[in-house]
N, C-alpha and C positions, 0 to 999 in steps of 0.2 A: 427429523428431519432425515430422510434417505441420502443414501451415497450418490443416488443418481439426480438428486436436486442439488446437490453442493455447487456444481457450476454455474447454475442459473443463479443461485443464490449469491454467489460471489459476483458475478456479472451485474445483478442487478443493485447489489451494494456499491458497486465500483461507478455504476451509473448515477446513482442517487447522490454520492459524494463528490462527484465530478460535474454535477449540474445539468447532465443531459436526461435525467428520467424525467418522462412526458413531454420532451421537446420533439426531437426528430426520432427516438426510439419507440420502434413498434415491438413491444415485448413479446407479443403473442407472436410475430414472426420470429423474433430472435429465439424465442423457446422451440419453436419448429426448426431452426437452424441448429440450435444446441441439440436437440435429440438427433438429427441425421450425423452430427459429429460423435455424438456418443456411440452412435451405430458405426460410423467409420473406426472409432477407437476400442470397439467391444468395450464400453465401460461398464456392462452389466455381467462382465467376469467376475469370480468370486472374490480374486486377490484385490478388488479394487477397495474393499472394506478394511484390509489389513494394513494396522498403524494407524487408522483414524485419518481424517482429513489432513490435506497439506496446506490449505490456505485460510479455510475459515475460522480454524481453530487459532490461529496466528492473529487475527483481527481483535480477537477478545481484550488483548492487551493493549491495544491501540485507541485510546478513548475520544482524545481530542481530534477535532475536525482536521486540522492541519496534520496532525499525527497520521491520521487514517490516510491523507491524500499521500504521504511519503511512502507508506507500505501499499497502497493499492497501487501507486505508479509502478513500483517495482513487480508487483504481481501482473499488471496489464502488460509489461514488458516481458514477464516469462511466459505469458499465455501468446504472445505476438512472436515470440522465438520458437515457441511449440509449434504454431501454425504455419511459420515460414518453412517447415520441413514436410508439410503435407502437400496434397495437391490442390493446389490454386484454381484449377479450372473447375472447381466445383463451386458452385453458387452461395451455398450456406458458407462455405470456409471464406469466400470474399466477403458474404455480409458481415460476419463476426469479427474478421481482421478489419475491415472499415470502420467499425463500431470502436475497437480497440484504439485504432491508429488516431481516430479523432479524440479519444480520451488522453491518450498519450500527447497530443500534442497541446491540450488544454493545460499540461502541467510539466513546463518545460524544464522546473527547478527540482523536481522530486527526484530524478536519477542522480542529481547532482549529490543531494541530501543523502542519499541511500550511500553513493560513493564515499561522501565523507566518513558516514558510519563504519562502511568496510576498511577504508585505510586507518580508521582508529583502532579497529579490531586487530590489524596487522602489525601494530607498532609492538616492538619488542622493548618492553619496559624493563628488561634487564640489562640491557644495552647502557654503558655508562655515560655515552654521548646523549642517549635518548633521555637519560634520566638527568643530565645536567641542564638539558634544553626544557624538560617538563618542571624544573625547579625554578628556573628562571621565569617561566611562564606563570607560575602558581598564584602569585598575587593578583595578576591580572583575571586569571579563570576564576578565582573567589569574588575580585570584583563584578563580573558578569554574573555571577551566581546571585549575589546579592541584589543586583539591579535587574533581575529577571521580572517579565510581567507578573509572576504568580505572587513574588514577594510585594510588588507594588500593589496589586489588587488587596492583599492582607492588609497592608499599611494603610490603604485608602478606606477600606471596611472598617477598622480599628478606629481611624480618626474620625469616622462619621457617626460611630457609636459614641464617642466621647463628646463631640460637637452637639450642644443643644441649642443651636439657633433657631 
């Protein structure tokens, strides 16, 4: 995949996971709009390939549908932030923005989940008060981990193998 097709690929993945692929989306028109956006940003410049892709590589580690919706909602927000600084009088920018806003509105909790992850990353685990609170919550956290859907699936599949009903 070339650097020039990354944005279409990411947008296509976003559309598929948000359930808009094939509905109201005209992928051919969106490709034309993205091509015009590439021209606006001079995305064929040689420095575009430096350091590899910024979004598509991150999607590899997010395998479950709900996980992907979280990271994709953040990516959509970043595209919208980028497009807010562009000339909105251009039709292709409005078309892309409208599709992205529709996608963003279909995932109201995605940004909240991303914010939760960012808040966790900011915690100062060397702070004594934070450590005390964390220790007080440790048993509850471990309980949630044991009760997680993954462990329930494993327990169910093991019990189904044992049962010869």
